[in-house]
Structures are given as structure tokens and as C-alpha cells.
C-alpha positions as CSV (number, residue, x, y, z in Angstrom):
1,M,1.2,211.1,-62.6
2,T,3.7,212.2,-65.4
3,D,1.3,211.4,-68.1
4,R,-1.3,213.6,-66.3
5,L,1.0,216.3,-65.9
6,F,2.0,216.1,-69.5
7,L,-1.7,216.2,-70.7
8,V,-2.3,219.3,-68.6
9,N,0.9,221.1,-70.0
10,A,-0.2,219.9,-73.7
11,L,-3.6,221.5,-72.9
12,A,-2.4,224.7,-71.2
13,D,-0.1,225.0,-74.1
14,A,-3.4,224.9,-76.5
15,K,-4.7,228.0,-74.6
16,I,-6.8,226.2,-72.5
17,D,-6.7,228.0,-68.8
18,R,-4.7,225.9,-66.4
19,P,-7.6,224.7,-63.9
20,A,-9.6,223.7,-66.9
21,A,-6.7,221.8,-68.2
22,E,-6.2,220.0,-64.8
23,R,-10.0,219.3,-64.9
24,I,-9.9,217.7,-68.2
25,A,-6.8,215.7,-67.8
26,T,-8.2,214.4,-64.5
27,E,-11.5,213.4,-66.3
28,I,-9.6,211.6,-69.0
29,F,-7.4,209.8,-66.7
30,E,-10.3,208.7,-64.5
31,A,-12.2,207.5,-67.7
32,I,-9.8,205.4,-68.8
33,H,-8.2,204.4,-65.5
34,D,-10.1,200.9,-65.3
35,S,-9.8,200.5,-69.1
36,V,-5.8,200.5,-69.2
37,A,-3.8,197.1,-68.3
38,S,-1.0,197.3,-65.9
39,R,2.2,195.6,-66.1
40,A,0.9,193.1,-63.8
41,D,-1.9,192.5,-66.0
42,L,0.1,192.0,-69.1
43,Q,2.5,189.6,-66.9
44,R,-0.8,187.4,-66.0
45,F,-1.8,187.7,-69.6
46,E,1.5,186.1,-70.8
47,G,1.8,183.4,-68.2
48,A,-1.8,182.4,-69.5
49,M,-0.8,182.6,-73.1
50,S,2.6,180.8,-72.6
51,A,0.6,177.9,-70.5
52,G,-1.8,177.6,-73.2
53,F,0.9,177.4,-75.9
54,Q,2.5,174.8,-73.8
55,R,-0.6,172.6,-73.6
56,M,-1.3,173.1,-77.4
57,E,2.3,172.2,-78.2
58,A,1.9,168.8,-76.1
59,A,-1.4,168.0,-77.8
60,F,0.2,168.9,-81.3
61,R,3.1,166.4,-80.2
62,A,1.0,163.7,-79.3
63,E,-1.4,164.0,-82.2
64,F,1.7,164.0,-84.4
65,A,3.0,160.8,-82.7
66,A,-0.2,159.3,-83.4
67,V,-0.3,160.0,-87.0
68,R,3.6,158.8,-87.4
69,S,2.3,155.3,-85.7
70,E,-0.5,155.0,-88.1
71,M,1.9,155.8,-91.2
72,A,4.2,153.1,-89.9
73,L,1.4,150.4,-89.9
74,I,0.1,151.5,-93.3
75,E,3.6,151.5,-94.7
76,H,3.8,148.0,-93.2
77,R,0.5,146.8,-94.8
78,L,1.4,148.2,-98.1
79,L,4.8,146.4,-98.0
80,T,3.3,142.9,-97.3
81,R,0.5,143.3,-99.9
82,L,3.0,144.2,-102.5
83,G,5.3,141.5,-101.3
84,S,2.4,139.0,-101.6
85,L,1.3,140.1,-104.9
86,I,5.1,139.8,-106.3
87,V,5.1,135.9,-104.7
88,I,1.8,135.1,-106.6
89,D,2.9,136.8,-109.8
90,A,6.3,135.0,-109.7
91,G,4.2,131.7,-109.0
92,L,1.7,132.3,-111.9
93,L,4.8,133.1,-114.2
94,F,6.5,129.8,-113.2
95,A,3.3,127.8,-113.6
96,A,2.8,129.3,-117.0
97,M,6.2,128.5,-118.0
98,R,5.9,125.0,-116.8
99,Y,2.7,124.2,-119.0
100,L,3.5,126.2,-122.2
101,P,4.9,124.1,-125.0
102,P,8.6,124.7,-125.3
103,V,9.7,127.2,-128.1
104,H,12.3,125.6,-130.9
């Protein structure tokens, strides 16, 4: 109501007669009444957004946990293969040293 009165006074200050200013202000407020969000609308929207963000956060945490698990598995595989390669290389080196003629 205060906003409507403020608009009426502004229109009256702009040299529009008072009844016309009141009519214009009433029409403007009736036109935008259903389009304007109320405090309750904003609180419902905030609640819905908060719930959505919490679901997204839970999904991201689960996905990151799965990625961490896969990374640990890949790390284990790489270390196993690298260790196997070192053992094979050492065996080949020792075998080559055994069959090479001695150096004098």
C-alpha cells in the first residue's frame, strides 16, 4: 500500500491530477501484482535451491570418491608393473654378466 501511495504522490508531483494518478497507480499495481514474487515465494525458492545444491554436493562427493578409488587402483597397477620390470631387467643384467667373458 505504501508503494502505491508513493507512486500516486510521484504522479501527482508530475502535474497529473490526483484521481488520474490514483487510477494509474492502481492499474500498474494490479498489472504487476501476480508477477511480483513475495517473501514466501523467495523463501520457497531458496529452500528448493538449497536442497538442489545439497543433492549436487552429495553426487559430486560420491563421484570424487569413485575417482579416488580408481586412481588408487591405477597407482597400484603401475607400481606392480614397474617393480616387475625392474626385477626382469635385473635378472637379464645378471644373466648377461654371467655369460660374458671376464674383462682382464
